[in-house]
N, C-alpha and C positions, 0 to 999 in steps of 0.2 A: 176390791180391796177395802178393808175396814177403814173408814174415815178417821178413826182415832189414831191410826198409824201415821197418817200424814200430818196430823195435828202436833205430833212430836217435833216437827220441823219448824214450828212457829217461833218467830223471833220478835224481839222488841225493836221495831223499825226505827224508832226515835234514837235509841241508844246505839244501835248498829250503824245507822247512817252517820251519826255524830262522830263515832270512832273512825269510820272509813274516810270521812272528810278530813279529819285531823291526820290520819295516816297519809293521805295523799299530800296534804300541805307540808307536813314535816319531811317525808321521804323525798319529795321533789326539791324543796327549798334548801335542805341541808347539803345538797350537791352544788349549790350556788346557782341553780336554775330556777326560774319562776314560772315556766310555761309547760304545757302538756299538749301532746298531739295524740289523737285516737282515730281508729277507723270506725266510722258510723255507718252501719249496714242497713239500718231500718229494723233491726231485730231488738229484742228486749234487753239483752245483755249490754250491748254497746249503748243503748239508750240510758240505762241506769248509770253506767259509768260516766256518761256525758253530764248527767245531773249532779253526780258526786264531784266531778272535776270542776264544774262551774262554781259550786259552793265552796270548794277548797281553794281555788286560785283566782276566782273572778272570771266573768265571761270573756273579758278582753285577753286573757292569758290561755285560753283553751282553743285549740284548732281541731276541728273535725274534718276528716278527709273522707268523702264519699267516693267509692271506687267500683262503680258498676262495670260489668262485662256486657257485651252486646246481647247476651241471652238473659241477663238479669231481669227480674220482674220490675216493671215501672213502679209498682206499689212500694218496693223497697226504697227507692229514691224518694218517693213522696212521703213515706213515713219518716225517713231520716230528716227530711226538711222540716217536718212538723216539730221534731226535737230541736232543731236549730232555731226555729222561730220561737219556740217556748222558752228556751234557755238563753237565747241571744248570743251564743258562742260563735266564733269565727268558723267559716267553712269553705271548702273548695271541692268541686267535683272533678275528679281525675279518672277518666275512663281507662281501664287497663286492657282494652281489647287489642290495640295495636302491639304493645310490647308482649302480651301473652301469646297472641297469634304468631308473632315473629318467631317464637320458639316452637310452638305447637306445629306450625307448618313445615318444620324440618323433618317431621315423621309422617310416613304414609298412613299409619294406623296407631291411634292412641286412645286408651280407654277412659271412661269417665273419672275413675279414681285418680289417674295421673293428671288429667286436666284439672280436677278439683284442687289437687296439691299445687299445681302450677299457679292457679288463680290466687290461692291463699298466700303463696310465697311472693308472688308479684305484688300483692297488696302490702306485704310486710316490707318489701324493698321500698315501696312508695312511702310508707310511714316512716321508716328510719331515714330516708333521704329528706323528708320534710322535717324530721326532728333536727337534722343538721341545719336545714334552711331557717327554721324558726328558733333554733337554740332551745329546743324543748325535749322532754323525755316522752317516750312512747308508753302510753298507759294500756295495759292489757285488758281484754274483755272476755276471757275464758272463765267459766264458772267451775265450781268444784266437781260437779257431775261430769262435765266434759273432760276435765283434767284426769280424774280417776279412771274414766272409761277409755282414755286415750282418743276421744272423739274430737280430733283436731289435727292440724297439719304441723308436724315437727318443723320448727323454724319458720312456720307460717303463722297462722292465727294464734298458735301457742306461744309465740315469742313476744317479748315486751321488756321494758326497763323495770317495770313494777306492775303489780296486779292487785287492785283493791277488792275484787270479787272472787278470787280463786279459792276462798274458804267458805263460799256460800253455795248451797245446792240450788238447782234450777227453781225449785218451788220457792225458795227464799228470795230469789231474784224477783219473782212475780210479786212477792209481798212488798219488796222495796219499790217496785214499779208502781204499785197502787199507792204507796205512801207518797211518792213524788208526783203522783198524778200524771204519769207517762200517758201519752195519747192512747185512747182505748183501742184504736185500730192495731196498734203494736201489741197490746196485751192480749187481744182476742185472736190474732192470727196464729196459724200453726208455726212452731219453731222450724226455721230452715236456714241452712248456711248459704242458700241461693247459689249453689255451685252449678246447677243445671236446671232446665225447665221442669217444674213439678217436683223438685227435690224436697223431701220432708225428713227432718232429723229422726222422728220416731218411726217412720216407715223404714228408714234405712237401718236403724238400730234393731228393730224387731220387738221393741217394748216401749212403754210410755216413760216419760221423764218422772212422773210420780212414782211409778214402780221402781225405777232405778234409784231415785232419791231415798225411798224408804229402805230398800235393800242395802244400799251403800252406807246409809246412816247406821243401820244396825250392825253391819259387818265391821266398819272401821271406826265409828265413833263409840259404839256400845260394845264392840268385841263379841257379838253373837256368833255362834257357829252357823254353818250352812243349814244344819238340821233344825236349829233353833228358829231360824228365819222361815224355813219351809213350814214350820208348825204354825206360823202366823197367817198362813193361807196362800203362800206362794208355791209354785211348783219348784221342786228341788232342782230340776234341770235349769230353770231360769236363774235361780240364785247361784248355782255353781257356774253357769255360763258367764254371769256378770263378774263373779269373783275371779275367774280365769282371765277374763278380759282385762281386769285391773292389773293382775300380775304380768300378763303378756305385754302390757304397754308401760311398764315401770321405766323402761329405758328412755321414754319420751320426757319423763319428769325430772331427769337427772342431768347435771352438766356433763360434758364429755369426760370419759374416764381417762386419766393420765397414768401411764406406766410409772411406778415408783422406782427410782434408781438412786435418789439422793436422801439426805437426812430430813429435808423439809420439802414436801411436795405440795404443790398448789391443789387446793380442795381436799387434801388429806391431812397434812400437818400444818400447812401454811394457811390458816383460816382466820380471817378478820372480818369485822363488820364492813358493810359496803362503803361507809363514810369514814373508814379508818384513816387517821392522819389529817382530816380536814378541820 
């Protein structure tokens, strides 16, 4: 892939980080809440969100929950703790093995996909419970690449109260990580949801994040056609496959569809800002 294509995704990290910090500060405090809770996985996305939240709310008001499963890599916890040490935010290690296995053990045979979804949803149960405990909002850690591709668990890791990085492609997350001086071990390792031993995002997807970022950027930010993007040096099959994946997963990005039977229907006609009336 031509390096000039990936350079189109370059952002001004100082401006973007300042905006996202203020976004978090305003969107959380306008609800009357001053605290945030997030799942800290040891990956690059949650690491960047931790640094943003610390700057927005102060380290004493940010709670990171580390939620390993018995098969999770020890490096994930180690890397998450590096972020905790660097930022000084509060943290708790809450292993999800017992609650997850209590459900999984009800089935004689369950595949990796179902297990991965169970882990992701168990983690979100944990986060929203701790949001109640700490009187904090759950901050999301899904980036734009994952959201567009639908590469996440519906009402699992895709759920949150607000998301500061959902409009940033994976490549741009790496740029912010370097700007914040996120520990090098996090930046250098292969992206993984750590759902099972040896799991790798890019292996599972069948293409690299850089390829996905460039294709998605040209498709949806620049409105290129599939043929236009193929002419940049990508296989038409890859571009079409990614475009179809985005369309196929649109339902994950929308609130539940409500049948309209009245004059004013929630999410259709009855639409207000999230802080309406406060």
